[in-house]
C-alpha angles and dihedrals in degrees: 000000000000112000110308101300107079150310126284114228127206089265089059094248126131121239120199118208089191133032090245136029115285114259113220095194134007094200100114099181115096133025119285117210145142093056117186126180135180133174117266088211094245102076097280134084147234115228135185132183147167111257128192093195120120111297091031126205142088118333131188135190140182113226110198127221086264088057093245126133106267095189136038112330112268093011142288116279115229101176130038108158093130092246126101122271126211136207128347136225131187135200129175114245094215093243101077095278136092145235116226123197132184144153114264115202121215131201091309133033090247088068104075111141130180112245133182143198130187120215129188125229090277092053095252115146110245096197126065091233142359113284122227113220089215140026088216108103108182093067106119085204129204144159096051119198126182125191139164120265089210090240101080096277135082142244118222120202124184146152120245141169103226094125105010127038088213090061137250132210128252139173140200134189118216123193123226087259091058100255122140106240099189132050111321093241091046127255123279112248092175128358110169142114121294132032120308113195147139089066120193130175140182133185115262094215094247105072093280133086147224121227133189131186146162111264130196097186086118138016123290101038110248142192115256129186138194139188118220118203123222086259096055097258125136107244093195134046117316111274091012132270133267116262091189093055096224095322121116116273128175139172101014127205124201138197135159124219112235095214106043096023087228118149120237117208133186132182143142130240148146113297123166093342092309134092107247136190112238133202128191137176120207129181126233091267093059097257115141109233098183141353126194133190091213108187138310103294152113139212093058120190127179134196141169114253088227094263126050102308135077143231127216129194128183143154115259123175090339092310131113108236127195126194128176124208121196118212118319094021101286108160113241100179102046146190097352097029115201115304096213098179135018090218124019146142137194105017107209124211114310107226131209113247144167106008105314103345128098144207125232122190131192142161119264123184115233116177106305093337134085110221128194109220122178136209129201119206123191112218 
């Protein structure tokens, strides 16, 4: 599903199951924010959001392939403690259901703890109560990420301020039964000086995960990465290592190729007095195989092409640019790449699609509106 207004087919055309966009909730009172959505694997989607209606809290819904509400009208409430909730994240449970995660605030704003619930395909809660990812309460958590552990459970990754007001990075693994599998307070992914932010994470295919983030422990700010084992141990150097090798790196993007297991990384940073888009490939052992200063640009996103290649999108001179790399980082669209849009901003996560092609989406201004066109590029 693309947004809430239709499905993109292999020919690049929208189809509309209904005459108008699907409405997730008709409760107009109260601000809605923090929306997350993922595919249900059957043409529909699971969604979750923060809702300030009465009673306020986290709500979730299953939108079917026909864009109808599959669960309780206006959503199922997952939190109702009377305090605000923040952010949402979703992950399929591999059995037709979904994991939902969010930050639950306590009596003060400093108490903001990641919590989870698992629901089956009918929207029935499978745990007796919401599960906190950490026993630490004074976290003021942010940047919540949720991903499969490839064993029926999930890995939660987040940023919090328990020991440093500038923020550090933590993770927890939760089983399908709702048990914390790592240290009760969560394991430290990166606890060091400076601000760690722009956190991204992907499964490693073996019940652990890779993470990447922007790190201001030194000047200039750099891109750091870490590999977490299935047992909550850091495979690589404590607090991660720099991918950019002392050069500036900002706003990272991360994907993992399903065939080789290599990591694909994108970011932007200063290079010869310009801001350039960068792309790198790293193997599962943490060895950089290739790094490219692609072109002047920002807003870099990277994805696998569904096989053993990769797709990079970025903004360059106000245009959305798409470039495909087959295995080992060989440029396929070179030197001009594909100018996917004459005007564009904020390319968002190119996705593999249709046997080796991919879909890239971006925002393009049109009069007073912001449209979301798509392009499909066969590789």
